[in-house]
C-alpha positions in Angstrom: -1.6 -143.4 6.2 1.1 -146.0 5.5 -0.4 -148.4 8.0 -3.7 -148.0 6.2 -2.1 -149.1 3.0 -0.3 -152.0 4.7 -3.6 -153.4 5.9 -4.5 -154.6 2.4 -1.5 -154.3 0.1 -0.8 -158.0 0.0 -4.3 -159.1 -0.5 -5.6 -157.1 -3.5 -5.7 -158.5 -7.0 -6.2 -156.7 -10.2 -10.0 -157.3 -10.4 -10.5 -155.9 -6.8 -8.3 -152.9 -7.8 -10.5 -152.1 -10.8 -13.7 -152.6 -8.7 -12.4 -150.1 -6.0 -11.3 -147.6 -8.6 -14.8 -147.7 -10.2 -16.3 -147.1 -6.8 -14.0 -144.2 -6.0 -14.5 -142.7 -9.4 -18.3 -142.9 -9.3 -18.4 -141.2 -5.9 -16.3 -138.4 -7.5 -18.5 -138.3 -10.6 -15.8 -139.4 -12.9 -15.9 -141.6 -16.0 -14.1 -144.9 -15.6 -13.7 -147.7 -18.0 -11.5 -150.8 -18.3 -10.4 -152.0 -21.8 -9.1 -155.6 -21.7 -8.0 -155.5 -25.3 -5.6 -152.6 -24.7 -2.9 -154.6 -23.1 -0.4 -157.4 -23.7 -1.6 -160.8 -22.8 -3.8 -160.7 -19.7 -3.1 -157.0 -19.1 -5.6 -154.3 -19.7 -5.9 -150.5 -19.5 -8.0 -148.7 -16.9 -9.1 -145.1 -17.8 -10.4 -142.7 -15.2 -11.3 -139.5 -17.1 -8.2 -138.5 -19.0 -5.8 -140.6 -16.9 -4.8 -144.2 -17.5 -2.9 -147.1 -16.0 -2.2 -150.6 -17.0 -3.6 -153.4 -14.9 -1.8 -156.7 -14.9 -3.5 -160.1 -14.8 -6.8 -159.4 -12.8 -6.5 -162.7 -11.0 -2.9 -162.1 -9.6 -2.0 -160.2 -6.5 -0.8 -156.6 -6.8 2.5 -155.8 -5.0 2.9 -152.6 -2.9 5.2 -150.9 -5.6 2.8 -151.6 -8.4 -0.2 -150.5 -6.5 1.5 -147.2 -5.6 2.4 -146.7 -9.3 -1.1 -147.3 -10.5 -2.5 -144.9 -7.9 0.0 -142.3 -9.0 -0.8 -142.9 -12.7 -4.5 -142.3 -11.9 -3.7 -139.3 -9.6 -5.5 -140.9 -6.7 -4.3 -140.0 -3.2 -3.5 -143.0 -1.0 -5.8 -141.7 1.7 -8.7 -141.3 -0.7 -8.5 -144.8 -2.0 -11.1 -147.1 -0.5 -10.2 -150.0 1.7 -10.0 -153.2 -0.4 -11.7 -155.3 2.2 -15.1 -153.6 1.8 
């Protein structure tokens, strides 16, 4: 699975991450919402059911470590997360 993550880690920004999480959550029948006002500056909070994570500026790229942290916060398995290039 690590090669799967490496395929898109450097090319995903915050907006793409939110979009992919929404797709993933809808497929699982989960509630998802993004609240831009719940974050400092250009940050926002992404909620998936009772889980949440902070999404940095939605225009900037997400690094490997931050992506892994956000997936962990939302309890999303790396192999379940949709490919960002879709």
